[in-house]
C-alpha positions in Angstrom: 32.8 -29.6 -1.0 33.2 -29.4 2.8 33.2 -33.2 3.1 36.0 -33.6 0.6 38.1 -30.9 2.4 37.7 -32.8 5.7 38.4 -36.2 4.3 41.5 -35.3 2.3 43.9 -35.3 5.2 42.4 -38.6 6.5 42.9 -40.2 3.1 46.4 -38.9 2.9 47.6 -39.9 6.3 45.5 -43.0 7.0 47.7 -45.4 4.9 50.9 -44.2 6.6 49.3 -44.6 10.1 48.1 -48.1 9.3 51.5 -49.2 8.0 53.2 -47.9 11.1 50.8 -49.7 13.4 51.2 -52.9 11.3 55.0 -52.8 11.6 54.5 -52.7 15.4 57.8 -51.3 16.8 57.6 -48.8 19.6 58.8 -46.0 17.5 56.3 -46.8 14.8 53.4 -46.8 17.3 54.6 -43.4 18.6 54.8 -42.1 15.1 51.3 -43.6 14.3 49.9 -41.9 17.4 51.4 -38.6 16.5 49.9 -39.0 13.0 46.5 -39.6 14.5 46.8 -36.5 16.6 47.9 -34.6 13.5 44.9 -35.9 11.6 42.5 -34.8 14.4 44.2 -31.4 14.6 44.0 -30.9 10.8 40.3 -31.9 10.8 39.5 -29.6 13.7 41.4 -26.7 12.2 39.7 -27.2 8.8 36.3 -27.3 10.5 37.1 -24.1 12.5 38.5 -22.3 9.4 35.5 -23.4 7.3 33.1 -22.2 10.0 34.9 -18.9 10.5 35.0 -18.3 6.7 31.3 -18.9 6.2 30.5 -16.9 9.3 32.4 -14.0 7.8 30.6 -14.3 4.5 27.3 -14.5 6.2 28.0 -11.5 8.3 29.1 -9.5 5.2 26.0 -10.4 3.3 23.8 -9.5 6.3 25.6 -6.2 6.7 25.2 -5.4 2.9 21.5 -6.3 3.1 21.0 -4.2 6.2 22.8 -1.2 4.5 20.6 -1.6 1.4 17.5 -1.8 3.5 18.5 1.3 5.5 19.2 3.2 2.3 15.8 2.1 0.9 14.1 3.3 4.1 15.8 6.7 3.9 14.3 7.4 0.4 10.9 5.8 0.9 7.7 7.4 2.3 6.7 4.9 4.9 2.9 5.4 4.5 2.5 5.3 0.8 5.7 3.4 -0.1 6.4 5.9 -2.8 9.8 7.8 -3.0 9.9 10.6 -0.5 10.7 14.3 -1.0 14.4 13.9 -0.3 14.7 11.4 -3.1 12.6 13.6 -5.4 14.8 16.6 -4.7 18.0 14.7 -5.6 16.5 13.2 -8.7 15.0 16.5 -9.8 18.5 18.1 -9.5 20.0 15.3 -11.6 17.4 15.5 -14.3 17.6 19.3 -14.4 21.4 19.1 -15.1 20.8 16.3 -17.7 18.2 18.4 -19.5 20.6 21.4 -19.5 23.3 19.2 -21.1 21.1 17.5 -23.6 18.7 20.4 -24.3 15.6 18.4 -23.6 12.4 19.5 -22.0 11.6 18.7 -18.4 8.1 18.7 -16.9 6.7 18.7 -13.3 3.2 17.9 -12.1 2.0 18.8 -8.7 -1.0 16.8 -7.5 -3.1 17.7 -4.5 -6.1 15.8 -3.1 -9.3 17.9 -3.0 -11.0 18.4 0.4 -8.5 16.0 2.2 -8.8 17.8 5.5 -12.6 17.4 5.4 -12.1 13.7 4.7 -9.8 13.4 7.7 -12.2 15.3 10.0 -15.2 13.3 8.8 -13.9 9.8 8.7 -10.7 9.9 10.8 -7.0 9.8 10.2 -6.8 6.1 9.7 -9.2 6.4 6.8 -7.1 9.4 5.6 -4.0 7.3 5.6 -5.8 4.6 3.6 -6.9 7.2 1.0 -3.3 8.3 0.6 -2.1 4.8 0.1 -4.8 4.2 -2.6 -4.1 7.5 -4.3 -0.3 6.7 -4.3 -1.0 3.4 -6.0 -3.3 4.9 -8.6 -0.8 7.7 -9.5 2.1 5.3 -9.7 0.2 3.1 -12.2 -0.3 6.1 -14.5 3.4 6.5 -15.1 4.6 4.1 -17.8 8.3 4.8 -18.1 11.1 3.9 -15.8 12.6 7.4 -16.0 9.3 9.0 -14.7 9.0 9.4 -11.0 6.0 9.9 -8.6 6.8 10.9 -5.0 5.0 12.0 -2.0 5.8 15.7 -1.6 4.1 16.2 1.8 0.7 15.8 3.4 -1.8 15.1 0.7 0.4 16.5 -2.1 2.3 14.4 -4.6 4.8 15.4 -7.3 5.6 13.8 -10.7 8.9 14.2 -12.4 8.7 13.7 -16.2 12.0 13.9 -18.0 12.1 14.5 -21.8 8.4 15.5 -21.7 6.9 18.6 -23.4 3.9 20.6 -22.3 1.5 18.6 -24.3 2.8 15.3 -22.9 2.7 16.7 -19.4 -1.0 17.8 -19.9 -1.9 14.3 -21.2 -0.4 12.6 -18.2 -1.8 15.1 -15.7 -5.3 14.7 -17.1 -4.9 10.9 -17.1 -4.0 11.1 -13.4 -6.8 13.4 -12.6 -9.4 11.1 -14.3 -8.0 8.0 -12.6 -8.3 9.6 -9.2 -11.8 10.9 -10.0 -12.8 7.3 -10.9 -11.4 6.0 -7.6 -13.5 5.5 -4.5 -12.6 4.1 -1.0 -15.0 2.2 1.2 -15.7 3.4 4.7 -18.1 1.3 6.8 -20.1 0.3 3.7 -20.1 3.8 2.3 -18.2 4.6 -0.9 -16.2 7.8 -0.6 -15.3 9.3 -4.0 -12.1 11.2 -4.5 -10.8 14.0 -6.8 -7.6 15.9 -7.2 -6.2 19.1 -8.7 -3.1 19.0 -10.9 -0.7 21.8 -11.8 1.8 21.3 -14.5 4.9 23.2 -15.7 7.4 22.6 -18.5 10.8 24.1 -19.2 13.8 23.7 -21.4 16.4 24.1 -18.6 19.3 26.5 -19.1 22.2 27.1 -16.8 21.1 30.6 -16.0 17.8 29.4 -14.5 17.4 27.7 -11.1 15.6 24.4 -10.9 13.4 25.6 -8.2 11.7 28.0 -10.6 10.0 25.1 -12.4 8.6 23.8 -9.1 7.3 27.2 -8.2 5.5 27.5 -11.6 3.9 24.0 -11.1 2.9 25.0 -7.6 1.3 28.2 -8.9 -0.6 26.2 -11.5 -1.9 23.9 -8.8 -3.1 26.8 -6.8 -5.0 28.1 -9.9 -6.6 24.7 -10.4 -7.8 24.7 -6.8 -9.0 28.3 -6.9 -11.0 27.7 -10.1 -13.1 24.9 -8.7 -10.7 21.9 -8.2 -10.8 18.5 -10.0 -9.0 20.0 -13.0 -5.6 20.4 -14.7 -3.9 23.7 -15.1 -0.6 24.5 -16.9 1.7 27.2 -15.7 1.8 30.4 -17.7 4.3 30.2 -20.6 7.6 32.0 -20.2 10.7 32.4 -22.4 12.0 29.2 -20.9 8.9 27.1 -21.6 8.7 25.3 -25.0 6.3 23.2 -26.9 8.3 20.7 -28.9 7.9 17.2 -30.0 4.0 17.3 -30.0 2.4 14.0 -29.3 5.6 12.5 -28.2 4.2 11.1 -25.0 1.4 8.4 -25.2 
């Protein structure tokens, strides 16, 4: 401990100093005085070194904590506390490459709040922000695996990344999200405002010849179809040669 480190030189030199003073010659007194000065110097040096050491450790910990916080902020949407689009893009690229290597399906869900502009215009932007926070929390609760990701894609639009998930599994999760949002309401000045969303899903078995962006485009087109056909519904993208239906019922 720090106390032991400081007392060690005292315990070591004190007997010698006492003996020199007891003998009482001039030279002995001089030596004893020098020993006392040495003890004081050692104690002061030890305290300074200890302080500098712990100061350096504290500064390093603070710097690492600050760096971690800055990294977290750079990938987090500040309003909803979900991951942001930049983080999603990076994860999507990684999962696409992994699916190519392992030959596993990959699904995307695009979720858009219905009539959000009207909500903003009617109840104000602060209420709109609260709606986005509530919706983000509801969507996040509907994903049950650590490998799944829900992110804010922009405005009132969210995106879910579902690795190793076939079309049937994506539909199941998309419908679950839609129903959860439809069952959600947000209070405004004593009035309950009910919500709904449209969901577009797309699934692919990625291959090297296909670009990852094509899956996003298909999910976005499916979302557009859901909104054009009355909103508050799930639509899957049109099948293509790259889309597969494997492992039915794999996802709960």
